[in-house]
C-alpha positions as CSV (number, residue, x, y, z in Angstrom):
1,M,18.4,21.8,-1.2
2,P,15.7,23.4,0.9
3,T,16.5,26.6,2.8
4,T,13.6,26.5,5.3
5,R,11.9,23.8,7.2
6,P,11.4,20.9,7.2
7,V,14.7,19.6,8.6
8,W,15.4,16.7,10.9
9,D,13.9,17.5,14.3
10,K,16.9,17.2,16.7
11,A,14.6,17.3,19.8
12,L,12.8,14.2,18.6
13,S,15.8,12.3,17.3
14,S,18.4,10.2,19.2
15,F,21.2,12.1,20.9
16,I,23.7,9.6,19.3
17,L,23.1,11.1,15.9
18,V,25.1,13.8,14.3
19,F,23.3,16.4,12.1
20,D,25.3,18.2,9.4
21,D,23.7,21.4,8.0
22,D,20.3,20.3,9.4
23,W,19.4,18.2,6.4
24,T,22.0,15.4,6.7
25,V,22.1,12.9,9.5
26,R,24.8,10.3,10.2
27,V,26.0,7.9,12.9
28,P,29.6,8.2,14.2
29,G,30.8,4.6,14.3
30,S,28.6,1.6,15.0
31,A,25.3,2.1,16.7
32,G,24.8,-1.5,17.5
33,S,21.6,-3.4,17.0
34,E,19.3,-0.6,18.2
35,S,19.6,1.9,15.4
36,P,18.8,5.4,16.7
37,L,15.9,7.2,15.0
38,A,16.1,10.5,13.2
39,L,12.6,11.9,12.9
40,V,10.6,14.7,11.3
41,P,7.0,15.4,12.3
42,A,4.5,14.9,9.5
43,E,3.2,18.4,10.0
44,Y,6.6,19.6,8.7
45,V,6.5,17.5,5.5
46,G,2.8,16.9,4.6
47,D,2.1,13.4,3.3
48,E,5.4,12.7,1.5
49,F,8.9,12.4,2.7
50,M,12.0,11.9,0.6
51,V,15.6,11.1,1.5
52,R,18.7,10.2,-0.4
53,V,21.2,7.6,0.8
54,V,24.6,9.4,0.8
55,E,26.8,6.7,2.4
56,F,25.9,3.1,3.2
57,P,29.1,1.3,4.1
58,G,29.4,-2.4,4.9
59,E,27.6,-5.5,3.6
60,G,26.0,-6.2,7.0
61,N,24.9,-2.6,7.7
62,S,21.3,-1.7,8.1
63,I,19.1,1.3,7.3
64,S,15.3,1.8,7.6
65,V,13.3,4.6,6.1
66,G,9.6,5.0,6.5
67,G,6.7,6.4,8.5
68,L,5.6,6.0,12.1
69,F,2.6,7.0,14.2
70,F,2.9,7.4,17.9
71,T,0.3,7.8,20.6
72,G,2.3,7.5,23.9
73,K,4.0,10.1,26.0
74,E,7.6,8.8,25.6
75,A,9.9,10.3,23.0
76,P,9.3,8.5,19.6
77,C,13.0,7.9,19.3
78,Q,12.8,5.3,22.1
79,A,10.6,3.1,19.9
80,G,13.5,1.3,18.3
81,D,14.1,0.3,14.7
82,L,11.7,1.9,12.1
83,G,10.2,-0.5,9.7
84,F,9.6,-3.5,12.0
85,L,7.3,-1.9,14.5
86,P,3.5,-2.7,14.5
87,Q,2.8,1.0,14.1
88,S,5.2,1.7,11.3
89,F,5.9,1.1,7.6
90,G,8.9,1.5,5.4
91,I,11.8,-0.2,3.8
92,R,14.6,-1.9,5.6
93,S,17.9,-3.1,4.1
94,Q,20.7,-5.0,5.8
95,S,22.4,-6.1,2.7
96,P,21.7,-6.3,-1.1
97,A,20.4,-9.9,-0.6
98,N,18.3,-9.2,2.5
99,S,16.0,-6.2,2.1
100,Q,12.3,-6.0,3.1
101,A,9.5,-3.5,2.7
102,G,6.2,-3.2,4.4
103,T,4.8,-3.4,7.9
104,K,5.7,-5.8,10.7
105,G,2.7,-8.0,9.7
106,S,3.1,-7.6,6.0
107,R,6.7,-7.7,4.6
108,R,8.0,-8.5,1.2
109,E,11.3,-8.7,-0.5
110,A,12.7,-5.4,-1.8
111,S,15.7,-4.3,-3.7
112,G,18.8,-3.6,-1.7
113,L,19.7,0.0,-1.0
114,R,22.9,1.6,-2.4
115,P,24.5,5.0,-2.1
116,G,22.7,7.4,-4.3
117,D,19.3,5.8,-4.0
118,C,16.4,8.0,-3.3
119,I,13.6,6.7,-1.0
120,M,10.2,8.3,-0.9
121,V,7.5,7.4,1.6
122,R,3.9,8.5,1.2
123,W,1.2,8.4,3.8
124,T,-2.4,9.2,2.8
125,S,-5.4,10.3,4.9
126,T,-7.3,7.2,3.8
127,G,-5.0,4.9,5.8
128,S,-2.8,3.7,2.9
129,A,1.0,4.0,2.5
130,E,3.5,3.6,-0.3
131,V,7.3,3.3,-0.5
132,F,9.3,4.2,-3.6
133,V,13.0,3.6,-4.3
134,N,14.3,5.6,-7.3
135,N,10.7,6.3,-8.4
136,S,9.8,2.6,-8.5
137,R,7.2,1.5,-6.0
138,V,8.4,-1.3,-3.8
139,W,5.5,-1.5,-1.4
140,N,2.0,-0.3,-0.9
141,G,-0.6,-1.2,1.7
142,S,-2.9,-0.2,4.5
143,L,-1.8,1.4,7.8
144,L,-4.8,1.8,10.1
145,A,-3.4,4.3,12.5
146,P,-5.5,5.6,15.5
147,A,-7.4,8.8,14.7
148,R,-5.5,10.8,17.4
149,A,-2.1,9.4,16.6
150,R,0.7,11.8,15.7
151,R,2.6,11.0,12.5
152,F,6.3,11.0,11.9
153,F,8.6,10.4,9.0
154,G,12.2,9.4,9.5
155,A,14.9,6.7,9.4
156,S,16.9,4.4,11.6
157,V,20.5,4.9,10.8
158,A,23.5,2.7,11.8
159,D,27.2,2.1,11.2
160,N,28.3,5.4,9.5
161,A,25.3,5.5,7.2
162,V,24.5,9.0,6.0
163,L,21.0,10.2,4.9
164,R,20.0,13.6,3.4
165,I,16.5,15.1,3.2
166,E,16.1,15.5,-0.5
167,A,12.7,17.1,-1.0
168,T,9.3,17.4,0.6
169,Q,5.7,18.2,-0.3
170,K,4.8,20.6,2.5
171,H,6.4,23.7,0.9
172,S,5.3,23.0,-2.7
173,R,1.9,23.1,-4.3
174,T,-0.1,20.0,-3.5
175,P,-1.2,18.3,-6.8
176,V,-4.9,18.6,-7.5
177,C,-6.8,15.6,-8.6
178,Y,-9.3,17.0,-11.0
179,A,-10.8,13.5,-11.7
180,E,-12.0,13.4,-8.1
181,C,-14.3,16.4,-8.9
182,L,-15.9,14.3,-11.7
183,L,-16.4,11.5,-9.3
184,H,-18.9,13.5,-7.2
185,T,-21.0,15.0,-10.0
186,P,-22.9,13.6,-13.0
187,L,-21.5,16.4,-15.1
188,F,-20.3,15.1,-18.5
189,S,-20.8,11.5,-17.4
190,D,-21.5,9.1,-20.3
191,V,-22.2,5.8,-18.5
192,Q,-24.2,4.6,-15.6
193,I,-23.1,2.0,-13.1
194,A,-26.0,-0.2,-11.9
195,C,-25.3,-1.7,-8.4
196,S,-26.7,-4.9,-7.1
197,D,-28.9,-3.1,-4.5
198,G,-30.7,-1.0,-7.2
199,C,-28.6,2.2,-6.8
200,V,-27.2,3.9,-9.9
201,L,-23.9,5.8,-10.0
202,H,-22.5,8.0,-12.8
203,A,-19.1,7.5,-14.4
204,H,-17.0,8.3,-17.4
205,K,-16.0,5.7,-20.0
206,A,-12.6,7.3,-20.7
207,L,-11.5,7.0,-17.1
208,L,-12.9,3.5,-16.7
209,A,-11.2,2.3,-19.9
210,A,-7.9,3.9,-19.0
211,S,-7.9,2.1,-15.6
212,S,-9.1,-1.4,-16.7
213,S,-8.4,-3.4,-19.8
214,V,-11.8,-5.1,-19.1
215,F,-13.7,-1.9,-19.3
216,C,-11.7,-0.9,-22.4
217,R,-12.6,-4.1,-24.3
218,M,-16.2,-3.7,-23.1
219,F,-16.6,-0.2,-24.6
220,E,-14.7,-1.0,-27.7
221,S,-16.6,-4.2,-28.5
222,G,-20.0,-2.7,-29.2
223,M,-21.6,-5.0,-26.7
224,L,-24.7,-4.3,-24.8
225,E,-23.0,-2.2,-22.1
226,S,-21.5,0.1,-24.7
227,K,-24.8,0.5,-26.6
228,E,-26.9,1.1,-23.5
229,N,-24.2,3.1,-21.7
230,C,-24.9,1.1,-18.6
231,V,-22.6,-1.3,-16.7
232,R,-24.0,-3.7,-14.1
233,I,-21.6,-4.4,-11.3
234,P,-22.6,-7.2,-8.9
235,A,-21.9,-5.3,-5.6
236,P,-23.8,-2.9,-3.4
237,K,-23.5,0.9,-3.8
238,E,-20.9,1.4,-0.9
239,V,-18.5,-1.2,-2.5
240,V,-18.9,0.1,-6.0
241,A,-18.4,3.7,-4.7
242,G,-15.1,2.5,-3.2
243,F,-14.2,0.8,-6.4
244,L,-14.8,4.0,-8.4
245,Q,-12.9,6.1,-5.9
246,H,-9.8,4.0,-6.5
247,I,-10.2,4.3,-10.3
248,Y,-10.7,8.1,-10.2
249,T,-8.2,9.0,-7.4
250,G,-5.9,6.0,-6.8
251,A,-6.9,6.1,-3.2
252,F,-8.1,3.1,-1.1
253,D,-11.0,3.7,1.3
254,P,-10.3,1.6,4.5
255,N,-14.0,1.8,5.4
256,V,-15.1,-0.3,2.4
257,D,-15.2,-4.1,2.8
258,A,-11.8,-5.2,1.4
259,A,-13.2,-8.8,0.9
260,A,-15.9,-7.5,-1.4
261,L,-13.7,-5.0,-3.1
262,I,-11.0,-7.5,-4.0
263,E,-13.7,-9.4,-6.0
264,L,-14.2,-6.4,-8.2
265,A,-10.5,-5.8,-8.5
266,H,-10.1,-9.4,-9.8
267,M,-13.1,-9.1,-12.1
268,Y,-12.0,-5.9,-13.7
269,D,-8.2,-6.5,-13.6
270,L,-7.2,-3.7,-11.2
271,Q,-3.9,-4.9,-9.9
272,D,-3.2,-2.0,-7.6
273,L,-6.6,-2.3,-5.9
274,A,-6.1,-6.0,-5.6
275,Q,-2.8,-5.4,-3.8
276,F,-4.4,-2.9,-1.5
277,C,-7.2,-5.2,-0.6
278,G,-4.8,-8.1,-0.1
279,E,-2.7,-6.1,2.3
280,V,-5.8,-5.2,4.3
281,L,-7.0,-8.8,4.5
282,V,-3.7,-10.2,5.5
283,D,-3.0,-7.5,8.1
284,N,-6.4,-8.1,9.7
285,L,-6.3,-11.9,9.8
286,A,-7.9,-13.4,12.9
287,P,-9.1,-16.8,14.0
288,A,-12.7,-15.8,13.2
289,N,-12.0,-14.9,9.5
290,V,-9.0,-16.9,8.5
291,S,-11.0,-19.7,6.9
292,Q,-13.1,-17.4,4.9
293,C,-10.2,-15.3,3.8
294,A,-8.1,-18.3,2.7
295,R,-11.0,-19.7,0.7
296,K,-11.6,-16.3,-1.1
297,I,-7.9,-15.8,-2.0
298,G,-7.5,-19.4,-3.0
299,R,-10.5,-19.2,-5.3
300,L,-9.4,-15.9,-6.9
301,R,-5.9,-17.2,-7.3
302,G,-7.1,-20.3,-9.1
303,N,-10.0,-18.8,-11.0
304,G,-9.5,-19.8,-14.7
305,Q,-12.5,-18.0,-16.1
306,D,-12.1,-15.2,-18.6
307,Y,-12.6,-11.8,-16.9
308,A,-16.2,-10.7,-17.4
309,G,-16.4,-12.7,-20.6
310,Y,-14.5,-10.2,-22.8
311,G,-11.7,-12.3,-24.2
312,S,-8.0,-11.5,-24.2
313,S,-6.4,-8.2,-23.7
314,P,-5.4,-5.9,-26.6
315,T,-1.8,-7.2,-26.4
316,G,-2.9,-10.8,-26.7
317,T,-2.3,-11.7,-23.1
318,S,-5.4,-12.7,-21.0
319,A,-6.4,-10.5,-18.1
320,E,-6.1,-13.5,-15.9
321,S,-2.4,-14.0,-16.7
322,Q,-1.7,-10.3,-16.1
323,T,-3.1,-10.6,-12.5
324,D,-1.8,-14.1,-11.7
325,D,1.3,-12.7,-10.1
326,V,-0.7,-10.3,-7.9
327,F,-2.8,-13.0,-6.3
328,E,0.1,-15.4,-6.0
329,Q,1.9,-12.7,-4.0
330,I,-1.2,-12.2,-1.8
331,W,-1.5,-16.0,-1.4
332,R,2.2,-16.3,-0.3
333,R,1.8,-13.4,2.2
334,L,-1.4,-15.0,3.6
335,S,0.4,-18.4,3.9
336,D,3.4,-16.9,5.6
337,R,1.2,-15.0,8.1
338,I,-0.8,-18.2,8.9
339,E,2.3,-20.3,9.3
340,R,3.8,-17.9,11.9
341,D,0.6,-17.9,14.0
342,P,-0.4,-21.2,15.7
343,G,-3.8,-19.7,16.6
344,L,-4.5,-19.1,12.9
345,V,-3.4,-22.6,11.9
346,R,-5.7,-24.1,14.6
347,A,-8.6,-22.0,13.5
348,L,-8.1,-22.9,9.8
349,L,-8.0,-26.6,10.7
350,E,-11.1,-26.4,12.8
351,G,-12.9,-24.5,10.1
352,H,-11.9,-27.2,7.6
353,V,-13.2,-30.0,9.9
354,H,-16.5,-28.1,10.4
355,E,-17.0,-27.8,6.6
356,R,-16.4,-31.5,6.2
357,E,-19.0,-32.3,8.9
358,Q,-21.5,-30.0,7.2
359,A,-21.0,-31.5,3.8
């Protein structure tokens, strides 16, 4: 148990809540449908926030844990239930059979929370977010917050639920990503990446092979790329740079075209990157791009070709079968988003009619 900050910020949190020993928050009785928020500013906790569910009584009870950004002048605790606001992300559980994770525009099913479960939320400077339950990631995606927004971590608590701050990153040493140092220097690099626009980037076979079964087979097979120490990737430098950044650091750069990046994620079997890109595409659907996005995801979802022509994976399972589920999930989220928005449905139909007329 920490002995210094961060603790729940009582000035920011709802007056209905009761704070025990500064790290534990609970609700006396039923709080009704508007669950009061208990918040901690991100400057207290850094980029990670972890709480443990101490008590969670009742099948119909609800609890939300996640992150929130706020730009207005009103107290953030007036914003309502965390996890279902446009400017928030997290996990929400009402019962073991009805739990969701994500943002308002991008939700998915998640495991139901139980007493003893530990929830960690992570918010990065690149605009991505992750939610873990008992060290298992249940959601990851983009959260494009305004540059001047203030960040918070916290929870919406209801009906005698009790949460305890378990650990934070702010008062511990931030892990250093040494691979990121290699990304920005040709030092010890042993392979070149030739981009479609003629630019050449430097990389390291070991990191590429560790991240992608396609790269692994490529370098093990003794094919031309392995002999020449050069891999040709059909994308411009800025897209390939974002692709390598994810391989070396696990981060997703929101400034890189997600529609182009998801092609490389599909080609080289990077499931995490495909999920990131899928979240961005679905979250940013609009009448102007819905037809193009639906065609792209539909094509990648149904692409039966062998990835980059390098056969099956070392385990005997094709790379395509390993990523089928990822693109099926993206397709389902895309379909759900379109079905809920009549404007997107109309734009999709109009785009289809226009394509028929042009054919």
